[in-house]
N, C-alpha and C positions, 0 to 999 in steps of 0.2 A: 412157494407159489408166487408170492409178491416179488421176490428177487428175479424170478424167471420173466414175469410180466414186465418189470422195469427194464430188464436186459433186452427184451424184444422191442420195447418202445425206443430204446436208445439206438438199436440197430436200424429200425425203420427210419428214425430221424436222420441218421447218418447217411442212409441210402438216398433219402429225399434231398438232403443238402448236397450230396455228390452230383445228383442228377441236375439240380438247379445250377450248380457251379459250372458243370460242363455245358449246359444250355446257354448260360450267360457268356461263357468264354467263346462259344461258337458264334453267338450273336454279335459279340464285340469284334470278332475277327472279320465277320462278313459285312458288318454295318460301318459305313464311312464315319469318321469322327465328326465331320461337319453335321451330318444328318442326326447323329445320336445326341450331339450337344444341343441342337435346336429342339429336339424332342424333350430333352432334359429341362431346359429353361423356358421353353414355350413363349418366346417374344411375340408381340403382335405381328411384326414383320422384320425381315432381315435379308441382307444380301452379302454374300461372301465371294471374294475374288482371290484366286491363287495365281501367283507369278512364278514362272519357272524359266531359268536361263534368260532373265531379262524380258520375258514376254508374258502376256496374260494367257494363262493356260486354260482357265475355266472360271465361269461366274455362275453361282447358284443363288436362286432367289427363293425366299420362304415367306409364307404367311401373307398378311394383308397390309397394304399401305393405308387403307381406310376400312375399318371393320364395318361401320354402318352402311357404307356405300358398296361394300363387297368388292373393293378394288384390290387386286393382288399386286404384290411387289414384282416389278419387272426390271430390265436393264435400264429403263428410262425413269425409274423412281429416284427422286432426290431425297437426301437426308441431311440434317445438320450434323456436322462432325465435331462440334464443341471445341475442345482444347487442341485437337489436331490442327485447328486453324493457326495455332502458334507456330507450327512447323512451316506452314505456308509463309507466314510473316518473316520467320527467320531466313527462309530461302530467298525471299524478296530482298531482305537486307543484304544478304551475302552477294547477290547479283549486283547490287548497287556498290558494294565494297569492291567487287572485281572490276567494276567500271571506273573506280576511282572517285565516285561521287560521295561515298561515305567511308568513315574509318571506324573500326571497331573500338579503338581506344581513345578517341577524341571525346572530351566531355560533351554530353548532349546539349549543354547550354549554348554551345557554339552553333547548333543547328536550329534552335527554337526561338521564335519571336512571338507567336500567338499565345503561348503559355510558358511559364518558367517555374522551376521548383522554388519553393520558399527558401530564403537564405539559410545556409548551413555551412559549417566549416568543411564538410566533405562533398559539397556539390560537384566539384571538379573531378571526383572519382566516379560519378555516375556516367557510365558509358554504355554504348550498345552491347558491348561484351557482357557487362554485368547485368544488363536488362535481359538479354537472351539466355543467360545462364541462371536466372533467378537468384542472383546474389547482389542485386542493386541496393537493397535495404530500403526501398520505397514502401510506403504504407499500402495496405490493401484497399479494395473498393468492391462495391456490388454494381449490378446493372439494373437497379430499380430507379425508375424515373416517373415523372408525372405523365400527363396526357401527351405532351409533345417531347420529342427527342432533341437534345442540344447537339451541337457539333462536338468533335472530340476535344478541342481545346477548352470549351466551356465545361464539358463533362469533367475533365481533370481538375478544373478550378472548383467546380461545385462539390466534387467529392473530396476536396481538400487534400489532394495527394501531396505527401511531404516525405522527407528523408527521416527515417526513424533509427537508423544505425549506419555505421561505416560500411560503404560498399565493398564487396569482395570478401568480407569476413565470414559470412554465413549464408548457407542456402536456405531460402524460404520460398516455397512455390507461390508464384504470383498468379492469381486467378485471372485478373483483368488489367490492373493498372500498369504493370510493367510493359506488357505488349501494347497497351493503349498508348503509352509514350512512344514506343517504336512506330506505331501507326502514325502519330503526329509528326515524327521525324521524317518519315517517308513523304508525307504530304508537304511538309515545308521544303524538303530538298527537291522534289519533283515538280511542285507547283500544281499537282493534280489531286483530286479526291482519292483517298487511299484505295477504296474499292474499285474505282475505275482504272487506276494504274495497275493493280494486281490482275484484274481481268484481262487487260490488254497486253501486259508484259509478261505474265506468267501463264495464266490459264489458256489463253488463245495460242500462245507460242508452243505450249505442250500438247495442244490438241484436246484440251479439256473443255470442250464446247458446251457441256451440260453443267458446268460449274460456275457459281456466282456467289454473291452475298445476298441473294433474294430471300424473302421470307414467305414465298408462296410459289405456286406452279408457274413455270415459264415455258412458253412454246409447247412442244410435245412432251415435255417432262412434267410428271405429276409429283408434287411434293407430298411426301408421306405425312400423316397426322401423328404427332407425338402422343404416346400413352403413358401417363404417370401411374405409379403405384400398382394397384391391382388391375389396371386396364382402363383407367379413366382418360378419355380424350381431353387434351388441353390445347390451349391456343399456342401458336408459335411465338416465342418471345423475341421482341425486336431489340437489338443491341446497338449501342454506340461504339463500344470498344470492340469492333468487329475483328480487329487484328488478333484478339485473344480467343474469339469463339463464334465468328460469324459466317464461316464458309458453308455453303450448301452444295452438295455434289452427289454423284452416283458412285457405286462401288467401282465401276469400270474406270471412271475418270480419276478416282482416288488411287487406283492401281497404276494409272499412267503417271501420277505424281510420284508414287513410290519408285517407279522405274527411273524417273528423272532424278530422284535423290541418289539412286545407285550410280547413275551416270555421272552425277556431280561429284560423288565420292571418289570416282576414278580420275577426276581432273583436279580436284582441290579438296583436301581432307580437313581443312581448318574448321569447318562447321561441325565436324564429327570428332573433334578432339575434346577429351574430358577437360573441363574447366576446373580451376582451383577452388577447393573447399565445396565441392558438389557431390561428394560420395554420401549417398543417403540410402534409406531402405526402399526408396523408389527406384534405385539404380543410380548410376553416375550421370550427371547432366553435361551435355555438350552445349552447342548453341541452338537452343530451341528444340532439342530432341534428346531423348534418354538412351542410354546404352546398357545392356545387360551382358554379363560375362558368362560364357558357357564353360563347363569343366575342362574342355580341351584348350581353352585360351581364346577361342574365337569370340568376337563381339557381334551382338545383334543389336540393331538400332530400332527403337520403337517409341510409340506415343499413344496414349489413350485419350479418349474424349468422352466427357460425361456432363450432361445437362438434364434437367427434368424432361423425361420422355425421349431422350436421345442417348445412345451409347455407341462408341466406335473405337476401333483399334487398328493400327498399322504396325507391321514388323517386317524387317528385311535383313538379309545377310548380303552385304555388298560384294563379297568375294565370290560366292556361288551364284549371286544374282537371283536368289530366290526370295519371295516375299509373300505376305498375306494381307488382306484387307477385310474387315467386317464392319458393316454399318447396320444399326437397328433403330427402330422408332418406338422403343419400349424400355421402361425402367427394369424389366426382367432381363435386359441385356447387360446389366452392370457386370456381373460375374461371368456371363457368357463370353464377353469380349476377351477377358483375361484367359479364360479357360480355352478358348479357341486358339489364341496365340500359343498357349502352353502345348496343346495337342499338336498344332501345326509344327512347332519346333521339334517335338519328339518324332513325328512322322517324317518330316522332310530333312531336318538337320541332324537327327539322331539324338538330340538332347532337348528335354522340355525347357521352356522359357518361363521362369517364375519371377514375378516382382515380389521381393521379400516382404514388403509391407502387406500385400494382399495375401500371399501364401501363409504368412504367420497368423494373420487374422482368421483366415479360413481354417487353419489347423486348430486354432484356439476354440472356434465354434464347434468343430468336430470333437474336440476333447471334452467340452461341456456336455455334448450329447452323449458321449460314451460314459462319462461319470454319472449323469442322470439315469442312463439305462441301467447301470450297475446298482444305483440306489433303489430304483424302481424294482429291479429283480430281487434284491435282498429284502426290501420291505414286503413285497408280495409273498416271497418264500416264507419269511418269518410269520406273517399273518396266517397263511394257509396251514403251516406246520402247527402253530399253536391252536388253531381251531380244530385241526384234525386230531390232535392229541388231547383235545378237550381241556386245554389250559385256559380257554376263553369261553364264556357263555353269552348268549344273546340276551340283551336287556329287555326284550319284549316290546311293550307299547310305550316306553319312555322315549320321547323324541327331542327333548330340549337341547341336549348336546349336539345331536345331529343337525338340528335346525341352525344352531349357532355356527357350526362348522361349515354348513352349506352356504350360509350368508357370507362367511369369511372367504370361502372359495369363489363365490361370485364376484366379490370385490377384487380379489387377487387376479382372477382371469380377466375381468373387465379392465383393470389397470394395465395388464400385459397387452391386451388388444388395443387399448387406447394409445399406449406409448409406441408400439411397433407398427400397428396397422391403421393408424389414423394420421391425417395430415395436420391435425389441430396443434400438436406440440411444436412443430416447426413454425407454424404460423404465429403462435403465442410468443415463442422465445426469440425468433429471428425475423419474423415478418415474411417468411417464405411460404408461399402457397404451393399445394400439390407435391410436397415432399413427404415421403413415407419412409420411416426408418427401416422397415423390413427389407427394402430394396437394396440396402447396403450390407445385408447379411446374405450368407449362402442359403440355399433351400433347406439346409439342415435346421434352420430356425423353426420350420414347421414341425420337424420331428421333435424338437425341444418342447414346442407347445403341446404336442400329443403326450410327451413324457410328463410334462407338468400336470396335464389333466389326469393322467393315470395316477400320479403320486397323490394329488389332491383327492381323487376318488377313493384311494386306499385309506387316506386319513379319515374321510367321512365314514367309510365302511367300518373303520376301527372304533368309531364312536358308538357303534351298535353292539359292542362287546365290552364286557368287564372281566377281570380276572376271576377264574373259577376257584374259589377257596375250598 
């Protein structure tokens, strides 16, 4: 009788699993990958532009530019694009190189007067090429200042930027200082403020009329509000090293820039050549942009941008002239931007585009979730079987062990939530406000939390039983 009942339950579960699988497949086939990914990650706001054959095919806007004011994202909503600003700076440098005003392999000391690198035996090896390829060996910096912002030369001086290793020997991603130096070189060479020069000579020439280095709404463009962590509205951070992270733009304008990059590739590929000693788990680095190899040998060029409350991604294949752009005003967009690029590659190019570092970390989190699910399943099965077979008996009204286990559980779960879902650890350790660790993990982290709660619940339940002698 029992065996028949178990058999029926198994058949029922199999039928249900088949129905759900077919329904999921049908939904996945009918639902566009863009819409499904937005539903999955739920950013406050986002805008996605698709480029086909060198032209903007479609722009889709999602969510809110400002939640409290109920302002939706539109084609005129501007976003900070964080480190994608580096690609803009690299493009500006390359245009000056083409004009003969700059040289990629000339020591930067020959261009600088307002600030110079502290003396070192390798100073003459610091060039625009090593700066743009993240192999310059200069020290890092943050963008934390007092009440007033210094000029770029003063900022480099105050941050004590110096040479810490021989240039060209090793890749090390430069958050701000490397492209801050490029910014100063452009100012010294052109005699203009960096931001003004780029707006006039890059953005306006490319028809990117809604793009600037502004930190607020301009004209008929409404600047989105950035949302950190679980959806906390934060102030827009003002930067001095804008060459590294200062561009404000719409998805449409950013798509125009991607098209310009593809056009530039077809006239001069030097910017897109892999530089020496730059093969990393982020991809291979060219000049201000990364490239990922597809299984069939094609190369896709891409760059991500991440700051508190902002996430963005560009990717393009210069040969087919297809590309994609996504901008968001949410920390929930961190994995969304990579996933969108991945799914776009699979849909349009026939191959997913994966950044090894992100893919490996994501798979690692998935594996942790799977292992914990197996542990939970085994632990629950063992507990239920032993209770069913009366190998364990309830201890009745004795609660000392249960109370101790419950207090320990509260401490463990509180510590977990404090570390992953509070901005206090980043503030205490690094002086960075509004940084939440969970935003750098996939949504599987929430599943792991549930699995942890289930496991702890079983341990507490186990304290209610003793061996039945």
